[in-house]
N, C-alpha and C positions, 0 to 999 in steps of 0.2 A: 666607408671613409676611414675607418680606423685600422682597416688591414686584417680584420678578424672574420672568421667564418660565421655565418648566421643561417638559421633555419626560419623560415617565414611559413606560419600555418595559416590556412583559410584566408589568403590573399583575395579580396573581392576584384574580380576581373570583368572586362567586357568582352564578350565571344561573338565572333559573327561567322555564320555557319557557312554562308556562301557570299562571294564578292558582290559588295554592293547592299547585302543585306541588312537587316536591323540588328544592333547590338543587343545581346542576350546578357544576362546577369550569370556569372560563373564564379567557382572558386577554385583555387590552386594552392599547392604546397610547393615551396621552392627550397633549395639548398643552393647557397651563395657563397662561394669560395674565392678569395683573392688570388690572382696569380701575380708571381713576383719574381725579381732577380735574387740571385744569391746575396746581394748585398742590401736586401729588403726594400728596394724600390718595387711597387706595384704597378705593373704595366697592364693590367686587365682583370676581369671577373668572369669566373666560370659560373654559370647559373645553370641548374637542372631542376625540372619541376615537373609536375603532372597534375591534371585536373583531378579536383575533388569533390565537384559540386553536388554529386548525387550523396555522398557521405556527409557533407557539410548539412545538406537540407534533411537528411534522415537524422543527424545529430540533433539539429534544431528542433524537429518536430518531436523526437523522443524527449528532450528536455521541457518543451512545453506540455505534452501529455503528462510527464510527471508532475510539474506544477499544477495543472489542473487537478490529477488525481489527488495530490497532496491538499488542495483547496477543498474538494469534496469531500475526502475523509476528515478534514478538520471539521467541516460542517457536520457532517454525520456524528463525529464524536461530541460536538457540542449539544445537539439534540438529544443523543444518548445520554449524556451526563446531566442534562438539564430536565429530564424527565422525572417526574414525582413518583413514578413506579419504578420498582426493580425490573431491569431489562437484562435478560441473560441470553448467552449465546452457547449452546453446547454442542460438542462433537458428535458425530454418530454412535458413539459409545456412553454418551451421557456425561462427558466430562466437561466442566465450565471451560470455555475459550475466553470469553468476554463477558464482563459483569459491570454495571454501571455502579457509581457511588452510592447509590442508595440501598445497595445491599448492606452496608454499616448499619444504617438507620434501621432496616427491617429485622436482620438476622445477628447484627452485632459482629459480623466479620467484614474485614476491610476485603475489598474486591481482590487483592494480591493473595489473601489466604485461601480464597476460593479456586482461583485458576488451576486447571489440571486436577481437580478432585471432582468425584463423582457427585452429582447432584443428589442422587437417590440417598446418599449418606447423611444427608441433612433433613430427610423427610421423617416425620414420625413414625415408629415403627408399625404401629397400626395402619398407617396408610400407605404402606410401601407396595402392597400387592395391586392396590388399584391404580397408585400413581404408575407403577412400572406397566401395567394394562394399558393405560391411556398415553404413556410415552412410545410404546409399540405402535398404537395406532397412529400417532402422529409421525413416527418414523416411516411408517407406511404411506403417508401422504394425506391422511385424514387430519385436518386441523381440529384442535381442542378449544372450546370456548367456554369460559367461565368454569373452569374445573376446580374444585374446592378440595384442599387437603391441608394438612398441618406440617410445619416444619419445626425444627428446634433450633431455638436462639442460641447463641454461643454461652450465654449464661444458663441454658437448661431449660429456660421455660419454653411454652409450646406458642407458635405463632400460625393462627389461620391464615390461609392465603388462598385466593381465588385468582386463577392464572388462565391465559390463553396461549396457545402455542401453535407454530407453523413450522413445516420442513421448508429449508432453502435446499433444493436438490443441486444447485450449481455450487453450493460451498458444502454439501452434504453436512449441513448443520441444522439444528433445531433452535428457533428463536422465540 
């Protein structure tokens, strides 16, 4: 109407695959260009388009999937943070990947201070060998239950801790 070119994305269309058949939902992308005389009078419109139904549906499904994933991750994070226990996730080499907020209460370290550091570095020196042995068993797929050792608080005091751990093969992590 204004004589300007326009791109139309994901226009909803009705598509009929055979004469007399039912209309099906479809989507198309179009480029619309006015055709005009040298004096500016528009006498027609050039329209080029192609169907993008599969791409549009895939994009919509991906968006919905991401929204469901985000909602699930938000729920898991809420459970993770609301636990009164310290919950940690370590990579295969024993470095903290995730730590809930209760680490601050138990060890004096903010979770961000632990991420990327080796958990064994916080174990009391007298308990390192038995902790390493247990960690190796967990890494091999044998869950640990009610393992007792001592950790060092940020202020240097000793914190006895009973913990359980399991290996997540899909994430190559210890929880």
